[in-house]
C-alpha positions, 0 to 999 in steps of 0.5 A, a space after each residue: 327858146 330864143 327862136 320862139 321869142 323872135 317869131 311871135 307866130 311860133 310862140 302863138 302856135 306853141 301856146 295853142 298846142 299847150 292849150 290844146 293838150 291841156 284841154 284834151 287832158 281835162 276833157 279826158 279826165 271829165 269823161 272818165 269821171 262821168 263814166 265811173 258814175 255810170 254816165 255814157 256807159 251803155 253803148 248804142 249800135 248805130 243802124 245801118 243805112 240801106 242804099 234805098 235809105 241813102 237814096 231817099 236822103 238824097 232825093 228828099 234833100 237831107 243830103 246835098 250842097 245847097 246850104 252849109 249845114 247840109 254840106 257838112 252833113 253830106 260830107 260827114 255821111 260820105 266820109 263815114 260811109 267811105 271809112 266803114 266800107 273801106 274797113 270792112 273790105 280790108 
């Protein structure tokens, strides 16, 4: 504890971690409450995007690197594609 008082950075990190876990518990509790009320109970299965559909997203400009939001969408798409294909192969 004395080391934490000496280093303000460590105190901030500990505080952020405590706040993170407190927020996580609060969100978890809220989601469980809403689920018990019937909110978010019905799960929807995402449609598989074909290679032709992916190619169309690239050529139409849905995916790309020219704007920050588009880069985020592209990274998310590629990451999900990688994760789902690596899970199905193992």
